[in-house]
N, C-alpha and C positions, 0 to 999 in steps of 0.2 A: 151227551156224556162229557164230563169235565176233562179238559186237556191237561197235559203235564205243566205244572207251574213254571213260569219263567223266572228262575232264581236270580239271574242278573238284574232283571227289572225290579224284583222285590228288594234286592240289596241296595239298589240306587234310590228307591223311593220310600222304604220303610222308615218310619220315625225311630230315631235312636232311643227315644224315651219308651216307646212301645216295646222295643226289643228287650228292655229290662225284664218284662214279664214273660216274654218268650224264652229268655235264657234262664230265668230262675224257676221255670216250670209252672208258674202260677196261671199261665194262660195256655189252654190246650191247642190254640192255633193263633195265627196272625190276626185273624178277624176279631177274635176275642180281646187280644191285646190292644188293638186300635180302638175297639168299642169302649174299652175302659177309659181311655183318654177322652173320648167323645162325651163320656158321662161326667167328666170333671168340669166344674165351673168355679170361677174365682170372682169374688167381689172386691172392690177397692172403694173405700169411703174417705174423702179428703176434706179437710177443714179449710178455713179461710186463709191459712198460711200460704196456700199455693198461688195466691194472687201476686204476692210480692217476694216470695222466697225461691230463688233459683235452686237451692239444694232440695227443697221439698218437691219441686217439679222434676228434678233429675231422679229422685227416688221413686216418685210415682210412675214416671215413664219407664224406668227400669223394671218395675213390677209388671206393668202391662206388657212390655216387650218380651219378658221372659215367660210370664204365666201363660200367655196366649199360645205358646209353643207346646205346652203339655196339658193345658186345660182347653181341650178342643171344643167343649161345650160353650165356651165364651168367657170373656173377662168384662164384667160390668163395672163402670166407674160412676160413682156418685159424688157430686160436688159442683161448685161453680167453676166450670172449665173455660168460660168465655172471658178469658183474661189473656194478656200478651204472653207469648212464649219467651222465657227468660234464659233458656239454655240452647245449646247447639248452634249458636251464632246466627239464628234466623229470627229477627224481631218482626218480620212481616207476617208471621203466622200466629194463630192463637194456640193456647194449650189444648183446646178442644180439637183443633185440626191435627195436632201432633198425636194426641191420644188415639184418634181414629186411624191415623197413618200407621201407628204401632199395633193396631189390631184390637183396640178397646171399643166398647159400646157404652154409650151413655145410658144411665138408668139407675134404679135402686136395687142393690143386691137382695136376693131372697133371704129370709130369716135363717134358712138352713144352709146357706152358702158359707164356705170359708172366706172370711173377709179380712183384708189388710187395711189397717188404719194408718192414714198419712196426715200428720198434724193433729188438730183437735176438732173433729167434726161434732155437730150437735147430737147426731145419732150414733149410739154404740151398738155394734153388731152382737148377736148372741153367740157367735162362734168365730173367733179370729185371733189376730195378733196385731201389735202396733210396731211399726218400724221407728227407729230413733238413731240419732247421730249427734256428734259434736267433735269439732276439731278433726283429728285423724281417726276417729272411732265411729263405727257403725254396727248396727245389729238389730235385734228384734226382742220384744218383751211381751208378756201377757197384757191384754188391754188395760187392766186396772193398775199395772205396776208403775213404779217411778221411772221416768224417762230422762234422757239427757236434755241439754238446752236446745238442741236442734238448730244450732248456729254453726256454720263452718264456711271457710273458703276452700277447704280441701274437698273438692267435689267428688273424688273417688270414695270418700267416706260415706256420702249420701248414696252413691251407686251401690256401695257395699251393703248398706242398710236395705236397699231395695232387693238385692240379690239374696240376702239372708231371709227377708220376708217371703220371697218367692220359694225358697227352699223349705221354710217352715210350713207354708201353705201346702206345698206338695206332700210333705210328711203327714200333715193332718188329713189330707185327702186319702192317703194310703193307710190311715188308721194306726200310725205308729204311736206307741204308748205315751211318750213324753211330749209329743208335738203340741205346741201351743201353750204349754204350762211352764216354760222355762225361758230365762234370758240367755240369748246366745248371740255372740258377735266377736269382733276383733278390733284391735288397734293396728292401723297400718304403720304407725310409728314404732310400736313395740309388739309385734305379733306373737311373741312367746308368752310364757306363763308367769313372768316376773311380776306382773300386776294385772288385776282384773280389767277387762276392757271398759267397764263403766266407771272406773276410778280415774281421776285426773292424773295420777302418777304415770299412767300409760300413754298420756297425750304428748304431742310435740309442739313446736313453735308455730306461730302463724305462717301460712304459706306465702311466699314472696315471689316464687319463680316457677315457670312451667317449661318443660323441654320443647324445643322447636326444631329438632333435627334427629329423626329416629329411623332405624332400619327395622322393618317388621318382617320376620321370616315365618311364613305359614299363615294363611288367611282363612283357617277353618274355625273351629270352636273357640280356641284361646285367642287367636289373632284378632278375630272380629270382636270378641268381648273386650279386649284391650283397647281397641279403637273406639268402641262405644264409650268406655270410661273417659277416653281422651276427648271425644266429641263434647262431653258434658262439661269439660274444664273451661274456666272463664278467661280465655285468651284475649289479650289486648289487640292483637293483630293476627288473625288467622291466615291471612295471605302470606305471612312470613314464616309459617310452619311448613316444613318440608318432610314428607313421609315417603320413604322408599319401601315399596311393597313387593315382596318376592313370594311367588307360588307358581306351581305348574299344573294345578288341578282345575277342573271345571265345577261349576255349581250343579248339583244333582237334586232330585226331589227330596232326598233325606237331609240335605245340608240345612234347610230351614229349621229343622227340629232342634238343632243345637247352636247354630251360628247366628248371632242376633243382629247382624246387619243385613242378613239375607231376607228378601221379600219376594212375594209372588212375581213371576215374570222374569226372574234372573236365571232360571234353570237353563243349562247349556252354555252359559257365558263363562269365560275364564274368571276365576275368583279375583284375580288382580283387577280386572276391568270393572267387574260388578262392584267391588269394594271402593275402587277409586271414584266411581260415579257418585257414591254416597258421600265420600269425604269431600270431593270437590264441590258438591252442592252445598256443603256446610262451610266452604271457604278455605279449605286446606289445599296445598299443592302436593301433587303426588308424582313419583317416578316409579315405573313398573319394571320389574325383573322377572322374566318368564323363562328361566332356565334353572336346572337343579342346583342345589347347594351341595357342592362336593369338594373333594380334596384340592381341586385346582382353583377354588374360589379365593380371591384376595381382596382385602379392603384397600381402596386408594386413599391414602391419608389426606391428600390435598382437598378432596371434595366429598368424600363419603361420610355419613354420620359416624359419630364415635360410639353410639349406643346401639347394640343389637338386641331386639326383643324376639326370642325364639319360642314358638308355640307349636312345633311340629311333633308328630308322634313317631317319627322314624328314628330308631335308636342309633343307626349309623350316622345320620346327619347330626344328631345331638352330641355324639362322641367327638365330632369334628368342629364344633362351634367356636373353639378357641383358635383354630387354624388361620382364619382370615386376618386376625390381628385387630379386632375391635377392642378398644381400651376397656369397655364395660359391656358385659353380656348378662342379660336376665333371661333365664330359661325356666320353663315349668312343664310338668306333665301331670296328667290326671288319670285316675283309674279307668279301665275300659271294659270291665266285666260287670255282671249283675251284682256281684258281691262287693266290688270295690269302686264303683263309679263315682262315689262321693269323696274319694281320697285325692289329696293334693300334695305335690312335692315341688318345691321351687329351689333353684340354685342361682347364685351369681358367680361370675368369673371375671378376672382371675381369682382363684381361691387357693387354699392350702392343698386341695385335691384337684387334679386335672379332670376335665370332662372325659378325656380318653380313658381314664382309669375307672370312671363311674359307669360308662356304657361300653364295655369291651366288645369287640367284634365277635359275632356268633352267640350273643346272649340268647337265652332260651325264649322261645315264643310261647304265648298262651296256647294250651292245647284245646282244640275245639271239642265241646261236649255235645254230641248228637243224640245222647240218650235223654232227650226231653220230649214231652208230648208233641209240641209244635213241629220239631224237626222229624220226629217219627211219622207224623201225618204227612209232611211234605215228601218224605221218602216213600211212603206207601202210595202216594199219588204219582210216583215215577221220577222224582227228581234224582239226579245223579249225585254220588257221594262227594265228588270234587266241588260241585256247586254248593252243596249244603255245607261243606267244610268252610268254604270262603264266606258264606253267609254267617255261620256260627262264629268265625274269627273276627267278623266286623265289630268294631267297638260299639258299645252302648254309651249313652251319655245323657246328661240333663243340663240345660243352658245355665242354670243358676250356679253349677259347679264351676264352669268356665269363667263366669262373671266374678265370683269371689276370688278365683285365682288371678284374674286379670287385674283386679284392684290391688292385690298384693304385689303383682309385678310392677304396676305403675307406681305404687308406693315406694318401691326400692329406688326408682329413678328420682322421685321427688325428694326422698331422703338424701340422696347423693347431692342434689342441688341445694339442699338445706345445710350441707356440710357435715352430715351424719354418715357413719359407716353403715352400709347395707348389711343384709343377712346373707351368709354363705349358704344357709339352708333354712327353709321353712317347711315343716312336715305336719299335716293335719288331716283329719277325716271329719266331714261335716256331720256325721252321725255322733261324733263325740269330740267336739271342739275343745273340751277341757283337757284332752290328752295331747294337745299340740306341742310342738317344740320349735324353737328357732335358735340358730347358732350364728353369732356375729361373724362377719367377714373381716379379718384382721390384715388382709393382704392388700386390698384396694386402697390406693392413695386418692384423696380428694382431687378432683380436676374439673374443669369447665367443659361440659359436653355440648354447650349451646343452650341458651334459654332466652325467655322473654318474660316481662312482667305480667301481672294479672289485669284484667279489665277493670277500669275505674268504676 
C-alpha cells in the first residue's frame, strides 16, 4: 500500500519547471509533470565561428546550461567542439569539455528535435531557431531570417541571445503558436520600445570597462544567473575582481532546476560556499556573508562595494535595500506562478520612488490554489493541508527567465560604467516582449564604482 507522500521532500526536490504544469492543471500529478520534461529534447548545431569567437561560445554554453534543466531528455550539440575554451577565464580546457560539464552531449540532433543554431553551420535543422547578437543587443530569429553581425565585446549580449534561444525552444516544445516564427530580443543599452532591438539606433558604444567590486544579495535563480553572465565577461585580471556573496539558504534538489551555477553534488551545501567554489575556480575572489539582510545591515564605505545586486524574492528585504547606503542598487523580481513566471521587473536605486514605497510591509501574498488535479491527488493520498499549501505557494520558474533578467541587471551596471544613465524601471513579459517598457533613472549621478579594462 502506498504511504502518505512526504510533502517536505517533494517541495525540496521538485523541478520548478515541472511545477508549472502542476499549478496550471495540465498535469494530473507530479509524475506526469516530470515525465513531460523527460520527453523534452533540445539540439544545438554550431558553425565554425565557435573556434575563434568567445561570444559564440558564451551563447552556446548558455543554451546548453539552461536547456538541460528543462529538457531532461538531453541536449545534443553538433559541431567542432575540439577547440580551446575562450570564455570563463580557463584556457586549459576545451570547449568540448565545458559543453560536457554543462550537461551537453555530443552528436547530431534528430530531425524532429527543436534545434538552436549558433553561427553558420552547414546543416540547417528542420525545426528550430537561430540566435544572434551584436554590440549590446541579443535575441533569436527564424533560421532563414536576416541576422546581426554577431560581433561584440559586450558578452552579456551573447548570453542574452542564448537565454532567448532557450526560451523560444521551450515555447516550441510546449506548442505555443508563434514560437519559432518571430524575431524576439532586447538591447541592453536601450531595453525600452524607442527602437527595435535589431536596429543600430538601439545600440551603445564599444564596451571599455567591467565592474570589479560587487555585492550580490541572493544566490538563487537571479543571483546565479547574474554571476554566470559575469563569468562570461572578458576580464583582463580576474584575481582583482572581488565579489561579496550574501545568502542564508542551502542548496536543495530543486535548486538545480532554475539556478544555473548549481550542479550535481552541491545539495546540502550553503549556497554561498557552493557558488564561491565555482567563482574561485574561474579566478574570482569572494567574501561570504551568511546572515540575513535586515534593518540593522549597513555598508562600510571604506571597504564594501558601491554596487548592490539584489535578486531575492523576499518583499521585506527588497523594501529595505536602500537602507544600508549602497550608492547604486540594481534589483529585480520575476513572476512566481504558472501564469506569470515569464514576467520580469527591474529597478535601480536611488530613484524618484523609494524601495520602501514599492514594497510596503504586509503586501498581499499569492493565495495557494489547491483546486488542481495534482494537489487533489496528493490530498486524497493523505497529505495535510498545511503541507500542500506550502507546496502550492512555492514559486515556479524557468532558468531562461532569470538569465534574461540577469543580463538586463548587468547591463545597468555596464551602462553606468559607460557614463550612461541606467533605467529606474524595466518591465516586460517574455510571452510578449513587444509590450515592454523602460523608464530612465534621472536621479543617479555618474560615479566610479570600481572597474577594470577588458582582456586584450
